[in-house]
FIZA-219245 format. One line per 8 residues: number of its first residue (from 1); for each residue x, y, z of C-alpha. Coordinates in nm, 2 decimals, decimal comma, always signed. Example, Ala and Ser with C-alpha at 12.3 -4.5 7.8 and 13.67 -1.06 7.14 Angstrom:
residues 2
1 = +1,23:-0,45:+0,78 ~ +1,37:-0,11:+0,71
//
This chain:
residues 483
1 = -13,19:+11,90:-9,88 ~ -13,40:+12,22:-9,86 ~ -13,65:+12,25:-9,58 ~ -13,99:+12,12:-9,67 ~ -14,20:+12,38:-9,48 ~ -14,13:+12,75:-9,40 ~ -13,92:+12,77:-9,09 ~ -13,83:+13,09:-8,90
9 = -13,58:+13,03:-8,62 ~ -13,64:+13,19:-8,29 ~ -13,98:+13,35:-8,38 ~ -14,22:+13,17:-8,16 ~ -14,53:+13,37:-8,27 ~ -14,51:+13,23:-8,62 ~ -14,58:+12,88:-8,48 ~ -14,93:+12,94:-8,35
17 = -14,82:+12,86:-8,00 ~ -14,81:+13,15:-7,76 ~ -14,54:+13,21:-7,49 ~ -14,70:+13,15:-7,15 ~ -14,44:+12,97:-6,94 ~ -14,24:+13,18:-6,69 ~ -13,93:+13,05:-6,51 ~ -14,12:+12,88:-6,23
25 = -14,35:+12,70:-6,48 ~ -14,04:+12,59:-6,68 ~ -13,86:+12,46:-6,37 ~ -14,17:+12,26:-6,27 ~ -14,18:+12,10:-6,61 ~ -13,82:+12,00:-6,58 ~ -13,85:+11,87:-6,22 ~ -14,21:+11,73:-6,26
33 = -14,12:+11,54:-6,58 ~ -13,82:+11,38:-6,40 ~ -13,99:+11,28:-6,08 ~ -14,21:+10,98:-6,15 ~ -14,22:+10,64:-5,98 ~ -13,85:+10,55:-6,03 ~ -13,72:+10,70:-5,71 ~ -13,97:+10,50:-5,50
41 = -13,86:+10,16:-5,64 ~ -13,54:+10,16:-5,85 ~ -13,30:+10,17:-5,56 ~ -13,38:+9,80:-5,49 ~ -13,25:+9,70:-5,84 ~ -12,94:+9,92:-5,79 ~ -12,87:+9,77:-5,45 ~ -12,89:+9,42:-5,60
49 = -12,64:+9,51:-5,86 ~ -12,38:+9,69:-5,65 ~ -12,44:+9,56:-5,29 ~ -12,30:+9,83:-5,07 ~ -12,43:+10,17:-4,93 ~ -12,14:+10,36:-5,08 ~ -12,19:+10,21:-5,42 ~ -12,57:+10,28:-5,40
57 = -12,51:+10,64:-5,34 ~ -12,22:+10,65:-5,59 ~ -12,46:+10,53:-5,87 ~ -12,70:+10,82:-5,79 ~ -12,41:+11,07:-5,77 ~ -12,25:+10,96:-6,10 ~ -12,60:+10,95:-6,26 ~ -12,67:+11,30:-6,12
65 = -12,33:+11,44:-6,25 ~ -12,40:+11,29:-6,60 ~ -12,75:+11,44:-6,59 ~ -12,64:+11,79:-6,50 ~ -12,36:+11,78:-6,76 ~ -12,61:+11,69:-7,02 ~ -12,86:+11,96:-6,90 ~ -12,59:+12,23:-6,91
73 = -12,49:+12,13:-7,26 ~ -12,86:+12,14:-7,38 ~ -12,89:+12,48:-7,21 ~ -12,65:+12,63:-7,47 ~ -12,85:+12,48:-7,75 ~ -13,18:+12,59:-7,60 ~ -13,08:+12,95:-7,55 ~ -12,93:+12,95:-7,91
81 = -13,25:+12,80:-8,07 ~ -13,56:+12,85:-7,85 ~ -13,79:+12,68:-8,10 ~ -14,08:+12,44:-8,06 ~ -13,95:+12,08:-8,08 ~ -13,63:+12,15:-7,89 ~ -13,40:+11,85:-7,92 ~ -13,57:+11,76:-8,25
89 = -13,46:+12,11:-8,39 ~ -13,11:+12,08:-8,26 ~ -13,06:+11,74:-8,44 ~ -13,22:+11,87:-8,76 ~ -13,00:+12,18:-8,78 ~ -12,69:+11,97:-8,69 ~ -12,74:+11,65:-8,89 ~ -13,03:+11,70:-9,12
97 = -13,40:+11,61:-9,14 ~ -13,37:+11,23:-9,15 ~ -13,17:+11,20:-8,83 ~ -13,40:+11,44:-8,65 ~ -13,71:+11,26:-8,78 ~ -13,57:+10,92:-8,65 ~ -13,54:+11,09:-8,31 ~ -13,90:+11,23:-8,33
105 = -14,03:+10,89:-8,46 ~ -13,86:+10,70:-8,18 ~ -14,00:+10,95:-7,93 ~ -14,35:+10,92:-8,06 ~ -14,34:+10,54:-8,12 ~ -14,19:+10,44:-7,78 ~ -14,01:+10,69:-7,57 ~ -14,27:+10,96:-7,49
113 = -14,58:+10,75:-7,55 ~ -14,43:+10,44:-7,38 ~ -14,33:+10,65:-7,08 ~ -14,68:+10,80:-7,06 ~ -14,82:+10,45:-7,06 ~ -14,57:+10,32:-6,80 ~ -14,63:+10,62:-6,56 ~ -15,01:+10,60:-6,60
121 = -15,00:+10,23:-6,53 ~ -14,78:+10,29:-6,22 ~ -15,04:+10,54:-6,10 ~ -15,32:+10,28:-6,14 ~ -15,11:+10,00:-5,99 ~ -15,04:+10,20:-5,67 ~ -15,40:+10,33:-5,67 ~ -15,51:+9,96:-5,67
129 = -15,38:+9,93:-5,31 ~ -15,65:+10,17:-5,21 ~ -15,91:+10,07:-5,47 ~ -15,88:+9,69:-5,53 ~ -16,11:+9,72:-5,84 ~ -15,80:+9,85:-6,02 ~ -15,66:+9,50:-6,03 ~ -15,40:+9,38:-6,29
137 = -15,58:+9,06:-6,40 ~ -15,70:+9,08:-6,76 ~ -16,08:+9,07:-6,80 ~ -16,04:+8,95:-7,16 ~ -15,76:+8,95:-7,41 ~ -15,50:+8,75:-7,61 ~ -15,16:+8,71:-7,46 ~ -15,05:+9,05:-7,32
145 = -15,32:+9,24:-7,51 ~ -15,64:+9,32:-7,32 ~ -15,81:+9,53:-7,06 ~ -15,80:+9,51:-6,69 ~ -15,90:+9,75:-6,41 ~ -15,54:+9,87:-6,39 ~ -15,51:+9,94:-6,76 ~ -15,85:+10,11:-6,77
153 = -15,74:+10,33:-6,48 ~ -15,42:+10,41:-6,67 ~ -15,61:+10,50:-6,98 ~ -15,85:+10,72:-6,78 ~ -15,54:+10,91:-6,65 ~ -15,41:+10,96:-7,01 ~ -15,75:+11,07:-7,14 ~ -15,80:+11,32:-6,85
161 = -15,46:+11,47:-6,88 ~ -15,48:+11,49:-7,26 ~ -15,82:+11,67:-7,22 ~ -15,66:+11,90:-6,96 ~ -15,38:+12,00:-7,20 ~ -15,63:+12,05:-7,49 ~ -15,78:+12,33:-7,28 ~ -15,46:+12,52:-7,33
169 = -15,12:+12,59:-7,18 ~ -15,26:+12,78:-6,88 ~ -15,45:+12,47:-6,76 ~ -15,16:+12,23:-6,84 ~ -14,91:+12,44:-6,65 ~ -15,15:+12,48:-6,35 ~ -15,17:+12,11:-6,31 ~ -14,79:+12,08:-6,35
177 = -14,72:+12,35:-6,10 ~ -14,95:+12,21:-5,83 ~ -14,84:+11,84:-5,87 ~ -14,47:+11,92:-5,90 ~ -14,48:+12,13:-5,58 ~ -14,67:+11,85:-5,41 ~ -14,42:+11,58:-5,51 ~ -14,12:+11,79:-5,41
185 = -14,29:+11,82:-5,07 ~ -14,35:+11,45:-5,08 ~ -13,98:+11,37:-5,13 ~ -13,89:+11,62:-4,85 ~ -14,14:+11,43:-4,63 ~ -13,97:+11,10:-4,70 ~ -13,63:+11,25:-4,64 ~ -13,73:+11,40:-4,30
193 = -13,91:+11,09:-4,19 ~ -13,63:+10,86:-4,30 ~ -13,34:+11,06:-4,16 ~ -13,50:+11,17:-3,83 ~ -13,80:+10,96:-3,73 ~ -13,73:+10,62:-3,90 ~ -13,37:+10,61:-3,81 ~ -13,31:+10,25:-3,72
201 = -13,00:+10,16:-3,51 ~ -12,97:+9,83:-3,68 ~ -12,98:+9,99:-4,03 ~ -12,73:+10,25:-3,93 ~ -12,50:+9,98:-3,80 ~ -12,55:+9,76:-4,11 ~ -12,48:+10,05:-4,35 ~ -12,25:+10,30:-4,17
209 = -12,07:+10,12:-3,88 ~ -11,73:+10,13:-4,06 ~ -11,57:+10,24:-4,38 ~ -11,54:+9,87:-4,47 ~ -11,91:+9,81:-4,42 ~ -12,00:+10,13:-4,60 ~ -11,78:+10,07:-4,90 ~ -11,85:+9,70:-4,92
217 = -11,62:+9,40:-4,97 ~ -11,64:+9,37:-5,34 ~ -11,32:+9,46:-5,52 ~ -11,32:+9,68:-5,83 ~ -11,30:+9,45:-6,13 ~ -11,42:+9,45:-6,49 ~ -11,73:+9,25:-6,40 ~ -11,81:+9,49:-6,11
225 = -11,76:+9,79:-6,34 ~ -12,02:+9,62:-6,57 ~ -12,26:+9,58:-6,28 ~ -12,21:+9,94:-6,18 ~ -12,29:+10,05:-6,53 ~ -12,60:+9,83:-6,55 ~ -12,71:+9,98:-6,22 ~ -12,67:+10,33:-6,36
233 = -12,93:+10,25:-6,62 ~ -13,19:+10,27:-6,34 ~ -13,04:+10,59:-6,20 ~ -13,01:+10,77:-6,53 ~ -13,36:+10,69:-6,65 ~ -13,52:+10,78:-6,31 ~ -13,35:+11,12:-6,37 ~ -13,45:+11,13:-6,74
241 = -13,70:+11,37:-6,91 ~ -13,50:+11,68:-6,80 ~ -13,48:+11,78:-7,17 ~ -13,86:+11,78:-7,22 ~ -13,89:+12,15:-7,15 ~ -13,70:+12,22:-7,46 ~ -13,98:+12,07:-7,67 ~ -14,20:+12,36:-7,55
249 = -13,93:+12,62:-7,59 ~ -14,13:+12,85:-7,81 ~ -14,39:+12,89:-7,53 ~ -14,13:+12,99:-7,27 ~ -14,12:+13,36:-7,19 ~ -13,77:+13,51:-7,23 ~ -13,64:+13,17:-7,34 ~ -13,28:+13,27:-7,39
257 = -13,26:+13,34:-7,02 ~ -13,52:+13,11:-6,87 ~ -13,45:+12,78:-7,06 ~ -13,09:+12,75:-6,93 ~ -13,20:+12,85:-6,58 ~ -13,49:+12,60:-6,59 ~ -13,27:+12,31:-6,71 ~ -13,00:+12,39:-6,44
265 = -13,23:+12,46:-6,15 ~ -13,48:+12,18:-6,22 ~ -13,23:+11,91:-6,28 ~ -13,02:+12,01:-5,98 ~ -13,32:+12,01:-5,75 ~ -13,42:+11,66:-5,85 ~ -13,06:+11,53:-5,82 ~ -13,03:+11,66:-5,46
273 = -13,37:+11,53:-5,37 ~ -13,30:+11,18:-5,51 ~ -12,96:+11,16:-5,33 ~ -13,11:+11,26:-4,99 ~ -13,40:+11,02:-5,04 ~ -13,16:+10,74:-5,08 ~ -12,98:+10,85:-4,76 ~ -13,32:+10,83:-4,59
281 = -13,36:+10,48:-4,72 ~ -13,02:+10,38:-4,58 ~ -13,12:+10,53:-4,24 ~ -13,43:+10,31:-4,23 ~ -13,32:+9,98:-4,40 ~ -13,00:+9,79:-4,45 ~ -12,88:+9,79:-4,81 ~ -12,83:+9,42:-4,82
289 = -13,09:+9,17:-4,71 ~ -13,23:+8,82:-4,75 ~ -13,47:+8,76:-5,04 ~ -13,70:+8,52:-4,86 ~ -13,68:+8,68:-4,51 ~ -14,02:+8,69:-4,34 ~ -13,95:+9,02:-4,17 ~ -13,97:+9,34:-4,37
297 = -13,65:+9,49:-4,22 ~ -13,45:+9,17:-4,29 ~ -13,53:+9,20:-4,66 ~ -13,35:+9,53:-4,68 ~ -13,34:+9,78:-4,97 ~ -13,22:+9,51:-5,22 ~ -13,52:+9,28:-5,16 ~ -13,80:+9,51:-5,06
305 = -14,14:+9,36:-5,15 ~ -14,21:+9,43:-5,52 ~ -13,91:+9,67:-5,50 ~ -14,12:+9,92:-5,32 ~ -13,83:+10,07:-5,11 ~ -14,01:+10,38:-5,00 ~ -14,31:+10,18:-4,88 ~ -14,08:+9,95:-4,68
313 = -13,91:+10,25:-4,52 ~ -14,25:+10,41:-4,43 ~ -14,38:+10,08:-4,31 ~ -14,10:+10,05:-4,05 ~ -14,24:+10,37:-3,89 ~ -14,62:+10,34:-3,93 ~ -14,69:+9,98:-4,04 ~ -14,98:+9,95:-4,28
321 = -15,05:+10,33:-4,26 ~ -14,70:+10,39:-4,39 ~ -14,78:+10,18:-4,71 ~ -15,10:+10,39:-4,77 ~ -14,90:+10,72:-4,72 ~ -14,64:+10,60:-4,98 ~ -14,92:+10,50:-5,22 ~ -15,06:+10,85:-5,21
329 = -14,72:+11,00:-5,26 ~ -14,65:+10,78:-5,56 ~ -14,99:+10,86:-5,71 ~ -14,92:+11,24:-5,68 ~ -14,58:+11,19:-5,83 ~ -14,69:+10,98:-6,13 ~ -14,99:+11,20:-6,21 ~ -14,77:+11,51:-6,23
337 = -14,50:+11,33:-6,43 ~ -14,76:+11,21:-6,69 ~ -14,89:+11,56:-6,72 ~ -14,54:+11,70:-6,79 ~ -14,47:+11,44:-7,06 ~ -14,81:+11,48:-7,23 ~ -14,77:+11,86:-7,23 ~ -14,43:+11,86:-7,39
345 = -14,43:+11,55:-7,61 ~ -14,70:+11,67:-7,84 ~ -14,48:+11,97:-7,93 ~ -14,23:+11,74:-8,10 ~ -14,51:+11,59:-8,31 ~ -14,63:+11,94:-8,39 ~ -14,27:+12,05:-8,50 ~ -14,24:+11,75:-8,73
353 = -14,57:+11,83:-8,89 ~ -14,47:+12,19:-8,93 ~ -14,16:+12,07:-9,12 ~ -14,38:+11,86:-9,35 ~ -14,26:+11,52:-9,23 ~ -14,57:+11,42:-9,04 ~ -14,95:+11,44:-9,10 ~ -15,04:+11,80:-9,18
361 = -15,34:+11,78:-8,93 ~ -15,08:+11,77:-8,65 ~ -14,99:+12,13:-8,73 ~ -15,33:+12,24:-8,61 ~ -15,38:+12,45:-8,29 ~ -15,72:+12,49:-8,13 ~ -15,88:+12,81:-8,00 ~ -15,68:+12,76:-7,67
369 = -15,35:+12,76:-7,88 ~ -15,29:+12,39:-7,79 ~ -15,15:+12,15:-8,06 ~ -15,48:+11,96:-8,05 ~ -15,43:+11,69:-8,31 ~ -15,08:+11,62:-8,19 ~ -15,21:+11,58:-7,83 ~ -15,48:+11,34:-7,95
377 = -15,24:+11,13:-8,16 ~ -15,00:+11,10:-7,86 ~ -15,28:+11,01:-7,62 ~ -15,44:+10,75:-7,85 ~ -15,10:+10,58:-7,91 ~ -15,01:+10,58:-7,54 ~ -15,35:+10,42:-7,46 ~ -15,29:+10,16:-7,73
385 = -14,95:+10,07:-7,58 ~ -15,12:+10,05:-7,24 ~ -15,37:+9,79:-7,38 ~ -15,10:+9,60:-7,55 ~ -14,89:+9,57:-7,23 ~ -14,57:+9,61:-7,44 ~ -14,46:+9,96:-7,32 ~ -14,22:+9,84:-7,06
393 = -14,03:+9,60:-7,29 ~ -14,02:+9,87:-7,57 ~ -13,87:+10,12:-7,32 ~ -13,60:+9,87:-7,24 ~ -13,53:+9,83:-7,61 ~ -13,48:+10,20:-7,68 ~ -13,25:+10,28:-7,39 ~ -12,95:+10,24:-7,62
401 = -13,10:+10,45:-7,90 ~ -13,20:+10,72:-7,65 ~ -12,84:+10,74:-7,52 ~ -12,73:+10,76:-7,88 ~ -12,95:+11,06:-7,95 ~ -12,83:+11,23:-7,63 ~ -12,47:+11,18:-7,74 ~ -12,53:+11,33:-8,08
409 = -12,72:+11,62:-7,93 ~ -12,44:+11,71:-7,69 ~ -12,19:+11,67:-7,97 ~ -12,39:+11,93:-8,16 ~ -12,26:+12,19:-7,91 ~ -11,91:+12,13:-8,06 ~ -12,05:+12,12:-8,42 ~ -12,23:+12,45:-8,39
417 = -11,93:+12,62:-8,23 ~ -11,74:+12,53:-8,55 ~ -12,02:+12,58:-8,81 ~ -12,20:+12,88:-8,65 ~ -11,93:+13,07:-8,46 ~ -12,11:+13,40:-8,50 ~ -12,45:+13,29:-8,39 ~ -12,56:+13,46:-8,06
425 = -12,52:+13,24:-7,76 ~ -12,69:+13,40:-7,46 ~ -12,56:+13,10:-7,25 ~ -12,24:+12,91:-7,31 ~ -12,20:+12,58:-7,14 ~ -11,98:+12,60:-6,83 ~ -11,65:+12,41:-6,86 ~ -11,65:+12,39:-7,23
433 = -11,51:+12,18:-7,39 ~ -11,44:+11,95:-7,10 ~ -11,80:+11,92:-6,96 ~ -11,98:+11,82:-7,28 ~ -11,68:+11,60:-7,37 ~ -11,70:+11,42:-7,03 ~ -12,08:+11,36:-7,09 ~ -12,01:+11,21:-7,43
441 = -11,74:+10,98:-7,31 ~ -11,95:+10,87:-7,01 ~ -12,26:+10,81:-7,22 ~ -12,05:+10,62:-7,48 ~ -11,91:+10,40:-7,20 ~ -12,27:+10,33:-7,09 ~ -12,36:+10,23:-7,44 ~ -12,06:+9,99:-7,46
449 = -12,16:+9,85:-7,12 ~ -12,52:+9,79:-7,25 ~ -12,38:+9,62:-7,55 ~ -12,19:+9,38:-7,33 ~ -12,44:+9,34:-7,04 ~ -12,77:+9,37:-7,22 ~ -12,70:+9,30:-7,59 ~ -13,05:+9,18:-7,65
457 = -13,18:+9,53:-7,58 ~ -12,96:+9,73:-7,81 ~ -13,03:+9,59:-8,16 ~ -13,41:+9,62:-8,13 ~ -13,38:+9,98:-8,01 ~ -13,17:+10,07:-8,31 ~ -13,41:+9,90:-8,54 ~ -13,70:+10,10:-8,39
465 = -13,51:+10,42:-8,45 ~ -13,41:+10,31:-8,81 ~ -13,77:+10,22:-8,89 ~ -13,82:+10,60:-8,91 ~ -13,61:+10,62:-9,23 ~ -13,87:+10,47:-9,47 ~ -14,15:+10,66:-9,30 ~ -13,95:+10,99:-9,34
473 = -13,90:+10,91:-9,71 ~ -14,27:+10,86:-9,76 ~ -14,35:+11,19:-9,60 ~ -14,08:+11,37:-9,80 ~ -14,22:+11,21:-10,13 ~ -14,57:+11,31:-10,04 ~ -14,46:+11,67:-9,96 ~ -14,28:+11,69:-10,30
481 = -14,58:+11,57:-10,49 ~ -14,80:+11,83:-10,31 ~ -14,56:+12,10:-10,42
//
């Protein structure tokens, strides 16, 4: 089918968005969008699944290797097609408008907006430790729908950051640069404290006294492989959002060079920081613990109170002060993460509108060259998800669909090598064809694992993605009538 709206590949100036992101800005978008609240809590769930220090680190290593394989594959596509919308564009050019729209629809409906809601609520929840008024009890509502101090605080964060990005790319990237730098320093702080000052002889003995202890006693089996795969869901999605910078590709200066570098450097930085942070946790707390143990140390990583592993590690050093320190670090991390997702997500909505498959108002840019209507739509929907309280469940549902879109995007590297052999490729993925093939196989294995371990999450996710098909048909029909 012919394109609905005029489309000029690789000519950012025709989109109304002006290039203003240098390499450092692009790296902070990658790293800042990846680092949210997950690294501070998800290790507890991983530890409960796998049960040994070696397996805990292995989950993060394998998740990191998958992430970097995906990022390197996307780097080839990003350098080849540095256009607003990024992954949406790659899917459109590879598989057609309908498949691309289903990706963008899922992103708007759940993935991007739901993540914004989840991260903003995490900010408010941790802030509630300092300001008790930000409590989670609903003031009024029906079922899960309603307002509370926590949700109101989350909406305030969404509104503030949406307003910030409405003021233009310069303001949005300033917030991103400051908060990403701050949270990288925060993780380095946890690493130094955990590995040097919070080193606990009992934890070291429990985790590293011998290879048998380090590796754990569980034998590899099909059920254990399933548990390992389920544990990787937490690792992968704590490392997710690395592709977000591609959504703003047309605003990156010298994108054919800087996008591949940003994807590689940003993802690699976060992977190393996350692995070292988990080493710090292992130096402070035993990986296994007792769920109902009265002592903080005895609960270990697996049963840290409310899964707040970082807080438990800091608390072993400074007591209550350590909890407050962790709260501040998480607030910095989640605020910067929300900004990166808000900044980039609106660009996909803008790209869909520019293709004529979304409300035409979303093509508007304001005087600051920001996609104003797209930002407002995204902020309003994220706020609605916050009030509904369904964002977390929806994000669980789309895990399978999200992996599916990743697989098809990486597969597009092979497809374009065949279909468009003469197209300039300023960057070619290292280790082609092995590296992208390994990613596809690993992601497919994860999807099979999810079908077995969490089947109740897969079908709803696919239905959410497929719900975009009739919406796409309506927009196409409307565009045809307008012509």
